[in-house]
C-alpha positions in Angstrom: -6.7 5.7 -8.9 -4.1 6.5 -11.7 -3.5 9.9 -10.3 -2.8 8.5 -6.8 -0.5 5.8 -8.3 1.4 8.4 -10.2 1.8 10.6 -7.1 3.0 7.5 -5.1 5.6 6.6 -7.8 6.9 10.2 -7.9 7.2 10.3 -4.1 9.0 7.0 -4.3 11.5 8.4 -6.8 11.9 11.6 -4.7 12.6 9.8 -1.5 15.2 7.6 -3.1 17.0 10.5 -4.8 16.9 13.0 -2.0 17.8 10.6 0.8 20.2 8.5 -1.3 18.3 5.4 -0.1 18.3 2.3 -2.3 14.8 1.2 -2.7 13.1 -1.5 -4.7 13.2 -1.1 -8.4 10.5 1.1 -10.1 9.4 -2.0 -11.9 8.7 -3.6 -8.5 6.8 -0.5 -7.3 4.7 -0.4 -10.5 3.9 -4.1 -10.2 2.7 -3.6 -6.6 0.5 -0.8 -7.7 -1.0 -3.0 -10.4 -1.7 -5.7 -7.8 -3.4 -3.1 -5.6 -5.5 -2.0 -8.5 -6.6 -5.6 -9.2 -7.6 -6.0 -5.6 -9.6 -2.8 -5.8 -11.5 -4.2 -8.8 -12.3 -7.4 -7.0 -13.6 -5.5 -3.9 -15.8 -3.2 -6.1 -17.1 -6.3 -7.9 -18.4 -7.7 -4.7 -20.1 -4.5 -3.5 
């Protein structure tokens, strides 16, 4: 999961830089990934 999250954050940075697009802050992106990770843990806890 961490590897995928790191790849997503790197892609996020690249899109913002190369396209000159203002996106949400990196803090916001990292928080969203943490929330997804928590959701994954809940799902796996049920299975």
